[in-house]
C-alpha positions as CSV (number, residue, x, y, z in Angstrom):
1,M,113.2,95.6,-124.9
2,L,112.9,93.3,-122.2
3,K,109.0,92.1,-121.3
4,L,109.8,93.2,-118.0
5,A,110.3,96.8,-117.5
6,K,112.7,98.9,-115.5
7,L,112.0,98.3,-111.4
8,P,110.7,101.2,-109.7
9,D,112.5,102.7,-106.8
10,R,111.9,100.8,-103.9
11,T,113.9,102.4,-101.8
12,P,111.4,102.5,-98.1
13,I,110.8,106.2,-96.6
14,K,110.4,106.1,-93.3
15,I,107.3,107.7,-92.0
16,G,106.5,108.4,-88.6
17,L,102.7,107.7,-87.5
18,T,100.6,108.6,-84.1
19,V,97.5,106.5,-83.4
20,T,94.7,106.7,-81.3
21,P,94.9,103.9,-78.3
22,D,91.8,102.3,-79.6
23,L,93.6,102.2,-83.4
24,A,96.8,101.0,-81.8
25,Q,94.8,98.3,-79.6
26,A,93.3,97.1,-83.2
27,L,96.3,96.9,-84.9
28,G,97.9,94.7,-82.1
29,D,94.6,92.6,-82.2
30,Y,95.2,92.2,-86.0
31,T,98.7,91.6,-85.9
32,A,98.5,88.5,-83.3
33,I,95.3,87.1,-85.4
34,Y,97.4,87.7,-88.3
35,N,100.3,85.9,-86.8
36,R,98.0,82.9,-85.3
37,I,96.2,82.3,-88.9
38,Y,99.5,82.1,-90.4
39,G,102.1,81.0,-88.3
40,D,104.2,84.1,-88.5
41,K,105.7,86.3,-86.3
42,A,105.9,89.4,-88.6
43,E,105.7,92.9,-86.1
44,M,102.8,95.3,-86.1
45,A,105.4,97.6,-88.4
46,D,105.3,95.1,-91.2
47,L,101.7,95.0,-91.5
48,I,100.7,98.6,-91.8
49,P,102.1,99.4,-94.9
50,A,100.7,96.7,-96.5
51,M,97.2,97.6,-94.8
52,L,97.3,101.0,-96.3
53,E,98.1,99.9,-99.9
54,A,95.3,97.3,-99.5
55,F,93.4,100.5,-98.6
56,L,94.3,102.7,-101.2
57,V,93.8,99.9,-103.8
58,S,90.4,99.5,-103.1
59,D,89.3,102.8,-102.8
60,R,87.6,103.2,-106.2
61,A,87.3,107.2,-106.0
62,F,90.6,107.7,-104.6
63,V,91.9,105.3,-107.7
64,K,89.9,107.1,-109.9
65,A,90.7,110.6,-108.8
66,R,94.0,109.5,-109.2
67,K,94.1,108.3,-112.7
68,D,92.4,111.7,-113.8
69,G,95.4,113.8,-112.4
70,E,93.5,115.3,-109.4
71,A,96.2,114.7,-107.2
72,N,98.6,116.9,-108.8
73,S,95.9,119.6,-108.9
């Protein structure tokens, strides 16, 4: 058996999202600052999935509940 396990399904899933004007402004500001700091040309849509993933992995209560199988209840 290889040390590297088979990679999980990485097929992107498109999700529509509606946000408040204030959140849209904050996301636009974040994108501008990100691009300035990293010298990048990322779009807001490129950053949102990474932001959501970072939020979810940092939410200890969510991680614990998910580990305990509460998401499937």
